[in-house]
Residue frames as a rotation matrix with the C-alpha (Angstrom) as fourth column:
UNK 1
-0.764 -0.605 -0.226 0.00
-0.623 0.782 0.010 5.81
0.170 0.148 -0.974 -6.92
UNK 2
0.155 0.899 -0.410 -2.19
-0.802 0.357 0.480 2.83
0.578 0.254 0.776 -7.33
UNK 3
-0.593 -0.317 0.740 -2.60
-0.743 0.570 -0.351 0.14
-0.310 -0.758 -0.574 -4.70
UNK 4
-0.169 0.492 -0.854 -3.81
-0.584 0.648 0.489 -3.31
0.794 0.581 0.177 -5.77
UNK 5
-0.732 -0.079 0.676 -5.59
-0.661 0.321 -0.679 -5.56
-0.163 -0.944 -0.287 -3.18
UNK 6
-0.580 0.589 -0.562 -7.61
0.309 0.798 0.518 -8.56
0.753 0.127 -0.645 -2.49
UNK 7
-0.646 0.333 0.686 -10.59
-0.701 -0.615 -0.361 -7.49
0.302 -0.714 0.631 -0.36
UNK 8
-0.750 0.367 -0.550 -12.53
0.392 0.917 0.077 -9.67
0.533 -0.158 -0.831 1.93
UNK 9
-0.536 0.678 0.503 -16.10
-0.728 -0.673 0.132 -8.85
0.428 -0.295 0.854 2.87
UNK 10
-0.794 0.398 0.460 -18.45
-0.170 0.582 -0.795 -10.52
-0.584 -0.709 -0.394 5.29
UNK 11
-0.870 0.476 0.128 -21.13
0.332 0.375 0.865 -12.32
0.363 0.796 -0.485 3.23
UNK 12
-0.167 0.898 -0.407 -23.82
0.983 0.184 0.003 -11.44
0.077 -0.400 -0.913 5.65
UNK 13
0.416 0.375 -0.828 -23.19
0.605 -0.794 -0.057 -7.76
-0.679 -0.477 -0.557 6.37
UNK 14
0.608 -0.296 0.736 -20.94
0.716 -0.194 -0.670 -6.97
0.342 0.935 0.094 3.31
UNK 15
0.914 -0.405 -0.005 -18.69
-0.341 -0.776 0.531 -5.07
-0.219 -0.484 -0.847 5.65
UNK 16
0.401 -0.849 -0.344 -15.00
-0.365 0.197 -0.910 -5.02
0.840 0.490 -0.231 4.65
UNK 17
0.996 -0.079 -0.041 -13.15
0.071 0.419 0.905 -7.36
-0.054 -0.904 0.423 7.07
UNK 18
0.222 -0.975 0.012 -9.63
0.198 0.058 0.979 -7.31
-0.955 -0.215 0.206 5.63
UNK 19
0.918 -0.124 -0.376 -7.38
-0.396 -0.266 -0.879 -6.29
0.009 0.956 -0.293 2.64
UNK 20
0.423 -0.804 0.417 -4.35
0.508 0.592 0.626 -8.00
-0.750 -0.053 0.659 1.31
UNK 21
0.446 -0.302 -0.843 -1.99
-0.608 -0.793 -0.037 -5.92
-0.657 0.529 -0.537 -0.79
UNK 22
0.786 -0.253 0.563 -0.86
0.534 0.737 -0.414 -7.30
-0.311 0.626 0.715 -4.00
UNK 23
-0.054 -0.918 -0.392 2.77
0.216 -0.394 0.893 -6.31
-0.975 -0.036 0.220 -4.90
UNK 24
0.408 0.204 -0.890 2.95
-0.689 -0.570 -0.447 -4.51
-0.598 0.796 -0.092 -8.18
UNK 25
-0.501 -0.745 -0.440 5.39
-0.849 0.325 0.417 -7.08
-0.168 0.582 -0.796 -9.51
UNK 26
-0.846 0.185 0.501 2.90
0.139 0.982 -0.128 -9.82
-0.515 -0.039 -0.856 -9.18
UNK 27
-0.161 0.894 -0.419 0.03
-0.525 -0.437 -0.730 -7.94
-0.836 0.102 0.539 -10.99
UNK 28
-0.188 0.102 -0.977 0.69
-0.972 0.124 0.200 -9.74
0.141 0.987 0.076 -14.35
UNK 29
-0.925 -0.055 -0.375 0.70
-0.006 0.991 -0.130 -13.22
0.379 -0.118 -0.918 -12.69
UNK 30
-0.554 0.830 -0.068 -2.69
0.069 -0.036 -0.997 -12.18
-0.830 -0.557 -0.038 -10.93
UNK 31
-0.115 0.580 -0.806 -4.05
-0.904 -0.397 -0.157 -11.38
-0.412 0.711 0.570 -14.51
UNK 32
-0.650 -0.173 -0.740 -3.25
-0.494 0.836 0.238 -14.90
0.578 0.520 -0.629 -15.58
UNK 33
-0.947 0.310 -0.086 -4.96
0.265 0.602 -0.753 -16.34
-0.182 -0.736 -0.652 -12.48
UNK 34
-0.384 0.817 -0.429 -7.97
-0.163 -0.518 -0.840 -14.14
-0.909 -0.252 0.332 -13.07
UNK 35
-0.295 0.178 0.939 -8.15
0.788 0.602 0.134 -15.09
-0.541 0.779 -0.318 -16.78
UNK 36
0.280 0.388 -0.878 -8.49
0.094 -0.921 -0.377 -11.39
-0.955 0.023 -0.295 -17.76
UNK 37
0.686 -0.058 0.725 -8.57
0.715 -0.132 -0.687 -10.03
0.136 0.990 -0.049 -21.35
UNK 38
-0.461 -0.852 0.248 -5.92
0.815 -0.517 -0.263 -7.33
0.353 0.081 0.932 -22.19
UNK 39
-0.263 0.353 0.898 -8.56
0.006 -0.930 0.367 -4.68
0.965 0.102 0.243 -21.77
UNK 40
0.832 0.497 -0.246 -9.68
0.199 0.147 0.969 -6.03
0.517 -0.856 0.023 -18.22
UNK 41
0.268 -0.806 -0.528 -5.99
0.963 0.218 0.156 -6.17
-0.011 -0.551 0.835 -17.15
UNK 42
-0.615 -0.519 0.594 -5.37
0.558 -0.819 -0.137 -2.55
0.557 0.247 0.793 -18.37
UNK 43
0.227 0.679 0.698 -8.53
-0.210 -0.666 0.716 -1.27
0.951 -0.309 -0.009 -16.45
UNK 44
0.818 -0.075 -0.570 -7.15
0.544 0.422 0.725 -3.10
0.186 -0.903 0.387 -13.33
UNK 45
-0.147 -0.985 -0.095 -3.74
0.981 -0.133 -0.142 -1.65
0.127 -0.114 0.985 -13.75
UNK 46
-0.590 -0.068 0.804 -5.33
0.233 -0.968 0.090 1.83
0.773 0.240 0.587 -14.04
UNK 47
-0.970 0.058 -0.236 -7.19
0.235 -0.021 -0.972 1.36
-0.061 -0.998 0.007 -11.02
UNK 48
-0.598 0.779 -0.190 -10.60
-0.795 -0.607 0.016 1.62
-0.102 0.161 0.982 -12.49
UNK 49
0.085 0.688 -0.720 -11.93
-0.587 0.619 0.522 -1.96
0.805 0.378 0.457 -12.22
UNK 50
-0.473 -0.169 0.864 -12.79
-0.810 0.469 -0.352 -4.51
-0.346 -0.867 -0.359 -9.56
UNK 51
-0.198 0.289 -0.937 -13.59
-0.582 0.734 0.349 -8.18
0.788 0.615 0.023 -9.92
UNK 52
0.692 0.460 0.556 -15.27
-0.713 0.557 0.427 -10.92
-0.113 -0.692 0.713 -8.07
UNK 53
-0.469 -0.874 -0.127 -12.98
-0.858 0.485 -0.167 -13.80
0.208 0.030 -0.978 -7.13
UNK 54
0.633 0.733 -0.249 -14.14
-0.612 0.671 0.419 -17.43
0.474 -0.113 0.873 -7.25
UNK 55
0.885 -0.224 0.409 -12.78
-0.239 0.535 0.810 -20.31
-0.401 -0.814 0.420 -5.18
UNK 56
0.661 -0.643 0.386 -10.26
0.742 0.636 -0.211 -21.61
-0.110 0.426 0.898 -7.65
UNK 57
0.357 -0.474 0.805 -8.84
0.180 -0.811 -0.557 -18.02
0.917 0.344 -0.205 -8.24
UNK 58
0.765 0.019 0.644 -8.74
-0.575 -0.432 0.695 -17.52
0.291 -0.902 -0.320 -4.44
UNK 59
0.868 -0.405 0.287 -6.78
0.228 0.839 0.494 -20.69
-0.441 -0.364 0.821 -3.91
UNK 60
0.372 -0.723 0.583 -4.31
0.872 0.056 -0.487 -19.70
0.319 0.689 0.651 -6.69
UNK 61
0.470 -0.165 0.867 -3.98
-0.111 -0.986 -0.127 -16.16
0.875 -0.037 -0.482 -5.17
UNK 62
0.937 -0.030 0.349 -3.33
-0.342 0.134 0.930 -17.52
-0.074 -0.991 0.115 -1.91
UNK 63
0.640 -0.723 0.262 -0.42
0.722 0.682 0.116 -19.56
-0.262 0.115 0.958 -3.30
UNK 64
0.209 -0.654 0.727 1.02
0.721 -0.399 -0.567 -16.62
0.661 0.642 0.388 -5.24
UNK 65
0.431 0.037 0.902 0.67
-0.336 -0.921 0.199 -14.11
0.837 -0.389 -0.384 -2.31
UNK 66
-0.545 -0.587 -0.598 1.80
0.265 0.556 -0.788 -16.65
0.795 -0.588 -0.147 0.38
UNK 67
-0.853 0.382 0.356 -1.26
-0.500 -0.396 -0.771 -15.77
-0.153 -0.835 0.528 2.47
UNK 68
-0.674 0.729 -0.122 -4.37
0.672 0.673 0.309 -17.88
0.307 0.126 -0.943 3.37
UNK 69
-0.888 0.452 -0.082 -7.63
-0.364 -0.803 -0.472 -15.96
-0.279 -0.389 0.878 3.29
UNK 70
-0.583 0.691 -0.427 -10.24
-0.311 0.295 0.903 -18.05
0.750 0.660 0.043 1.63
UNK 71
-0.907 0.408 0.101 -13.29
0.112 0.466 -0.878 -18.83
-0.405 -0.785 -0.468 3.76
UNK 72
-0.624 0.696 0.354 -16.80
0.725 0.348 0.595 -19.81
0.291 0.628 -0.722 2.60
UNK 73
0.226 0.779 -0.585 -18.27
0.918 -0.371 -0.140 -16.97
-0.326 -0.505 -0.799 4.69
UNK 74
-0.231 -0.457 -0.859 -16.50
0.098 -0.889 0.447 -14.20
-0.968 0.019 0.250 2.64
UNK 75
0.945 0.241 0.221 -17.05
0.282 -0.258 -0.924 -12.34
-0.165 0.936 -0.311 -0.50
UNK 76
0.083 -0.996 -0.044 -13.78
0.570 0.011 0.821 -12.05
-0.817 -0.093 0.569 -2.18
UNK 77
0.953 0.235 0.191 -12.95
0.288 -0.510 -0.811 -9.28
-0.093 0.828 -0.553 -4.60
UNK 78
-0.038 -0.997 -0.069 -9.94
0.870 -0.067 0.489 -7.85
-0.492 -0.041 0.870 -6.19
UNK 79
0.839 0.485 0.246 -9.27
0.544 -0.756 -0.365 -4.18
0.009 0.440 -0.898 -7.14
UNK 80
-0.356 -0.921 0.160 -6.97
0.911 -0.380 -0.160 -1.43
0.208 0.089 0.974 -7.80
UNK 81
0.728 0.686 0.005 -7.42
0.664 -0.706 0.247 2.09
0.173 -0.176 -0.969 -6.35
UNK 82
0.015 -0.735 0.678 -5.47
0.284 -0.648 -0.707 5.40
0.959 0.203 0.199 -6.16
UNK 83
0.470 -0.010 -0.882 -4.07
0.882 -0.039 0.470 6.36
-0.039 -0.999 -0.009 -2.87
UNK 84
0.517 -0.245 0.820 -3.30
0.179 -0.906 -0.384 10.11
0.837 0.346 -0.424 -2.23
């Protein structure tokens, strides 16, 4: 099973601070927010790609996911990974 998430890293230490799970039914909306090509979306869906998230994308993802997470002291990435 692949879990999709927004990952929040401390900009100074690069340590993972938090993860926000993305419900599978919202992945196609996430793709639109991220502006992915069909190849990039497929790689994400298959759990083999991660992407940096800019400020505008972060704000749109906050709205979609109903959670506030953007902060200027964070590196924000989005990825999919297999959980066993």
